C-alpha positions, 0 to 999 in steps of 0.5 A: 124597564124596571131593572134600570130603575133599580139600578138607577136608585141604587146608584143614587143611594151609593152617591148619597152615601159617598157624599155624607161619608165626605162630609163626615170626614170634612167635619171630623178631619183625618186623624192617625196615630204615630209611635216614636222610636222603638229602640232608645236609651233609658234616659230618653222618652218613648212618644205616642202622637196623633195627627189631625188634619182638615178639622179643628180639635174638639175632643180626644180620648186619653193616651194609653198607660204603658206598663213599665213606663210613666207619663211625663207630660204632653206637647202640641205643634200646629203646622200650616201648609199652603199648596196651590192656593189651598191652606191645610193645617195639621195638629199634632198632640204628643204624649211622652213616656219615661221608662222605669228600667231598661229591658223589652216592653210589648205594647199591645194594639190599642185605639184612641178616639179623636173628634168621634172617629176611632184610630187604631194602632198596631202596638210595637215591641220597645227596647230600652237600652242603658244610658246614652253617653252624655255629649256637650251641646253645641252652641250653634246647633242641637246635639246630633242634629244635622243641617236644617233642610228647610234653610238649605232649600232656601239657600239654594233658591236665593243664596245664603243670607249674608251675616251682616243682614242679621243681628243677635239682639241682647237679651235679659234671660237667665237660667237659675238654680234656687235653694230656699236655704244656704245651710240645713241640719241633717234631715232637714228639708231644702227646696231646690228649684230650676227656673228659666227667667226672661223679660216679657220683651224677650218672648219673640227672641227665645223658645224652648228646644227639645226640653224633654230631651235635656231634662233627664241629663239635668236631673242626673247632674242635680242628683245627690247621693247623700240626700233623699229626694222628694220631687214635685209633681210634674206640671206643664211649663207655663210662664208666671210673672214675678218681680225681682230686683224691681224688674219684671220677669217671666218665670218658667218652673223646669223642676222642683224637689225637696232634698233631705240630707242623710249625713253632714256632707254638703249638697253640691249642685254643678252648673247646669246648661240649658240649650234655647232657641234664639232668633236673630232678626233682620237688619232691614225688615222686608214685608211678607218675610219672617225677618228672623233666623233661628240659631241656638244659645246655651244658658248656664245656671250658677253652681251652688253648694248647700252646707249641712250641719250635724245635729246637736248632741242627744242619745237619740241624734241618729234616730229622731225625725227632723221637721217642724212637727206638732201632735193632734191626738184623738180618741174614739169615745168619752166613756171608758170601762175596764175590758172595753177597747178603745182607739187612740190616734197619735197624728203627727202633722207639719213640714218634714220628711214624713216617710222617714218618721217612725212610730212613737216609742211605746213603753209597756204599762201594767194592766194595759194591752196595746195593739198596733199601730195602723199607719196612714200618711197624707203627704202634700207638696204646695208652695215649695214646701213638703209636709202633710200628716202621718197618723198612728192608730192604737187599740187599747184595753185597760184592765183596771180602773183609774186615770190612764196617763197616755204620756207614760205609754206613748212619746216621740222625740223630734228635732225642730230645725227652726228652734235647733232644739229637741222636742218630745211630743207627748199625749195630753189625753188622760181617760178615766177608766170606770168599773171594776178590773176584769181578768178576761182580756176585752180585745176584739177584732176591728170590725172593719177588718175583713179577716176578723169578720169572716172568721167570727161570722164562720166560727162554730160556737158549739162547746167542745169536750175538754178531752177531745185531743186525748181521744184523738191521741188514742185513736192515733195510737190504735192506728199505728198498732194496726199498721205495725201488725200489718207490716209484721204479717207481710214480713212473716209471709215473705219468710215463708 
């Protein structure tokens, strides 16, 4: 009797555990990870996706970082299926990765957490090949795509729709390559933006088609061999409302960058193609039907040329930075004495190619020691402009009292494209050095530098005799004489 009761209780526990597990699955859904193609050209994306079925998405952990790849935006799709009167929904989140170079890369096994459940991937070995040959996209179907299987099945069931049953409405959408300037100087930045415009009434007619696959070819066409390109941070493509020509448009920012010409060759941007999904609508809409037929349309931007002007004559024309710059200077103390170290900061702020901005010219001055500079850069991209600040920090030691004119020590010549003139950024601070001049150098290591901290803390502070190295030479000579004697004795024994 007792074994039967035990078996009955065990069965009840198992049934309750099974019920609880099913309830947990229903609450969190079913998730799985899917990897994209493992062999692809360098101008295409690798993808990692996870699928969630049977539950809404509440939270998920970050996609993994892959060595040799850069994350390049995410996308999501929702698929609804009705089977036997039951509706199931599947959500797919896809992370795109752009390869930095060709080669073979190993993705180690990784896990992600989706709605609290851990999903595992075994990893893969990726082979990134050379750039695939560009092909002109078809006006009626996406490049390399076969016939749509869903439409083929509908054709078998109901027959092909007659052309006259669908019409293609007129749209007011267009692709534009916009430059904020038609002419710039060598080294002056020009902002280039690739935008897609459409009216609010066109939203139901148009949709993006494989934009991630088209973007590498667009960037290749926009690339300029004679300019430094500073791309803006990639963001999710979302519409923003603007007014152009008294008409309201929705604008999508596809790509933005600042170009700095390196010579006076013009920047030539060809006409760029963008393929979009465009729907044809039924002449006679029917209830319970989508009343749309998917098609494709290519939009072309106008070609654009930005002329580049040489800088006016100047002895340093090939070296000066170009931009709207101002000088902000600072010093770390208010009282100065000879032999004491003080830090002077030469901060250049404004709009321009800060990466190409070199340190100010340093002139030697008697009785003044200058160390540095330490360089820091803070780059900002905002409102279609690239700028920020570049900081040069110097440590100085004055060895004689008096007023120290720092403008005789540091200066930076820049070209201002707004005024078309050369300017010289000069310090205005003139510290007054007090006290009598000291012969010994007052330079001390930067206390924040770990090298000096370790060396100074561990250094031996005992006095050493001045003739220490003379004794070392004596000992070395004695060792050499001893070695010579041993060698002579060995040679004599061998002759014997």
